[in-house]
C-alpha positions as CSV (number, residue, x, y, z in Angstrom):
1,M,-12.5,-15.2,17.5
2,Q,-12.2,-17.5,14.5
3,S,-10.2,-21.0,14.0
4,G,-6.9,-21.3,16.1
5,A,-5.0,-17.9,16.5
6,E,-6.3,-16.9,13.4
7,L,-8.1,-13.5,12.6
8,V,-9.4,-11.3,10.0
9,V,-10.1,-8.1,9.9
10,L,-12.1,-5.9,6.8
11,G,-10.4,-2.5,6.9
12,L,-11.9,0.0,5.0
13,D,-11.3,3.3,4.1
14,P,-14.7,5.7,2.9
15,G,-15.5,7.9,0.3
16,S,-18.5,8.6,-1.5
17,R,-17.0,7.8,-4.7
18,V,-14.7,5.5,-4.4
19,T,-14.2,3.2,-1.2
20,G,-11.2,1.8,-0.4
21,Y,-11.4,-2.0,1.1
22,G,-8.9,-4.3,2.3
23,F,-8.9,-7.9,4.2
24,V,-5.9,-8.9,6.8
25,R,-5.5,-11.9,8.7
26,E,-3.6,-12.6,11.6
27,R,-2.3,-16.1,12.5
28,S,0.1,-16.5,15.4
29,G,1.6,-12.6,14.9
30,V,2.5,-13.2,10.9
31,L,0.0,-10.5,8.6
32,E,-1.2,-11.6,5.5
33,L,-2.9,-9.7,2.7
34,M,-6.0,-11.5,1.9
35,A,-7.6,-8.7,-0.4
36,A,-7.6,-5.4,-1.2
37,G,-9.7,-2.9,-3.6
38,V,-11.8,-0.3,-4.2
39,V,-15.7,0.4,-5.2
40,R,-16.2,2.9,-7.4
41,T,-20.3,4.3,-7.4
42,G,-19.6,5.9,-10.6
43,W,-19.1,9.7,-10.8
44,D,-22.8,10.3,-12.4
45,T,-24.3,8.6,-10.5
46,D,-27.2,10.3,-8.2
47,F,-25.5,10.5,-4.6
48,C,-28.5,7.8,-2.8
49,R,-27.6,5.0,-5.6
50,R,-23.6,5.9,-5.4
51,L,-24.0,5.0,-1.1
52,G,-26.7,1.9,-2.1
53,T,-23.4,0.9,-4.6
54,I,-20.9,0.8,-1.5
55,Y,-23.5,-0.8,1.3
56,T,-24.3,-3.3,-1.0
57,A,-20.4,-4.2,-2.4
58,V,-19.5,-3.8,1.4
59,A,-22.5,-6.3,3.0
60,K,-21.1,-8.6,-0.1
61,L,-17.4,-8.4,0.5
62,I,-18.4,-9.1,4.2
63,G,-19.8,-12.0,2.9
64,Q,-17.0,-13.4,0.7
65,H,-14.2,-13.2,3.7
66,A,-16.2,-13.9,6.9
67,P,-13.8,-11.0,8.9
68,V,-14.3,-10.9,12.3
69,E,-13.7,-7.0,13.0
70,A,-14.0,-3.9,10.7
71,A,-11.1,-1.2,11.2
72,V,-12.3,2.1,9.9
73,E,-10.5,5.3,8.8
74,N,-12.1,8.5,10.0
75,V,-13.7,11.7,7.7
76,F,-11.1,13.8,7.8
77,V,-13.1,17.1,8.2
78,S,-12.6,19.4,5.1
79,K,-13.3,22.8,5.0
80,N,-15.8,22.4,2.7
81,A,-19.0,20.9,4.4
82,G,-20.9,19.6,1.8
83,T,-17.4,16.9,1.0
84,A,-17.4,16.1,4.3
85,L,-21.4,15.7,5.1
86,K,-21.6,13.5,2.0
87,L,-17.6,11.6,2.9
88,G,-20.0,10.8,6.6
89,Q,-22.8,9.3,4.1
90,A,-20.1,7.4,2.5
91,R,-19.0,6.0,5.8
92,G,-22.4,5.8,7.0
93,A,-22.9,3.2,4.4
94,A,-20.4,1.1,4.9
95,L,-20.7,0.9,8.8
96,A,-24.4,0.3,8.2
97,A,-23.1,-3.0,5.7
98,C,-20.8,-3.7,9.1
99,S,-23.3,-3.6,11.8
100,V,-26.2,-5.8,9.6
101,A,-22.9,-8.1,9.4
102,G,-22.8,-8.2,13.2
103,L,-18.7,-7.0,12.9
104,P,-17.8,-5.0,15.2
105,V,-16.5,-1.9,14.0
106,F,-13.6,0.5,15.8
107,S,-12.7,3.8,13.8
108,Y,-9.3,5.6,14.1
109,E,-7.4,8.6,13.1
110,P,-5.5,9.6,10.7
111,T,-2.3,10.4,11.7
112,I,-2.9,7.7,14.2
113,I,-3.2,5.1,11.4
114,K,-0.3,6.8,10.0
115,K,2.1,7.0,12.7
116,S,0.9,2.9,13.4
117,L,2.8,2.0,10.0
118,V,5.4,4.9,9.8
119,G,6.0,6.2,13.1
120,T,4.5,9.1,12.2
121,G,1.5,11.0,11.6
122,R,2.2,13.0,9.0
123,A,3.4,10.2,6.4
124,E,3.1,11.2,3.1
125,K,0.5,8.6,1.0
126,S,3.4,6.7,-0.8
127,Q,5.4,5.8,2.9
128,V,2.1,4.3,4.0
129,A,1.7,2.7,1.0
130,F,5.3,1.4,1.2
131,M,5.0,0.1,5.0
132,V,1.6,-1.8,3.8
133,G,3.7,-3.5,1.3
134,R,6.2,-4.2,3.3
135,V,4.4,-5.4,6.7
136,L,1.9,-7.7,4.2
137,A,5.5,-9.2,2.8
138,C,3.9,-8.0,-0.8
139,R,4.9,-6.4,-4.1
140,E,1.8,-5.8,-5.3
141,T,0.8,-2.4,-5.8
142,F,-2.9,-0.5,-4.7
143,A,-5.0,2.1,-5.7
144,V,-4.8,4.5,-2.8
145,D,-8.2,4.0,-1.2
146,A,-7.4,0.2,-1.3
147,T,-3.7,1.2,0.8
148,D,-5.1,3.4,3.0
149,A,-7.9,0.8,4.0
150,L,-5.2,-1.6,4.7
151,A,-3.7,0.7,6.6
152,A,-6.2,0.6,8.4
153,A,-6.6,-2.7,9.3
154,V,-3.2,-3.3,10.2
155,C,-3.5,-0.6,12.9
156,H,-6.0,-1.7,14.0
157,L,-4.4,-5.7,14.5
158,N,-1.6,-3.6,16.2
159,Q,-3.6,-1.8,18.7
160,R,-4.9,-5.4,19.5
161,R,-1.8,-6.7,19.7
162,L,-0.9,-3.5,22.4
163,T,-4.1,-3.9,24.2
164,R,-3.3,-7.9,24.6
165,L,0.3,-7.4,26.2
166,C,-0.7,-4.0,28.1
167,G,-3.7,-6.3,29.6
168,A,-1.5,-9.2,30.1
169,R,1.1,-7.4,33.2
C-alpha cells in the first residue's frame, strides 16, 4: 500500500487500435481522478508495432503515476475469432507492462464493471460514463475507452472495499 491510507489503481481497457487508461486514487474511502486518456496505435501501423506501442505507453504511464494495482477489463469475445485474437494480444501487451512493473493485475468482466457502477450488467456506455463522472466528481468528458478504463479502476476499488468489509466479520 502507498503512503497512509492512499491507494492508486490503474484501470485498462485494452484494444488493438485504442487502449484506454485511467488512474484513480483512493484516500480514506474517497475516490479521486488522477489521469485518464487513450493510447492510439495508428490504423496503418504493422500489428506487431501496435503491440509494442501499447506496451511502451502503458509502461511509461505506470512510471509516471506509480499505481500499486491494475484492473483490466476482460476481452469481449465476439463472433469474429480474428478480432478476439487481436484484442487478446493487445491485452497481453498491456498485462506484460504491468507484470514487468510488478503490479498485481485483477481482471473483471464488462458486465461486472457495469453492475458495480450502474447496478446492471447491461448498462449503456453513456450510463457508465455518467456514473464514472459522479463517483470521481468530475465533469470532464473522456473518450469511451478511457471511461471504460476508469470504470474498471472504480470497480476494482469497490471490490477491494467489499472484500475488506466481508473479511472483517
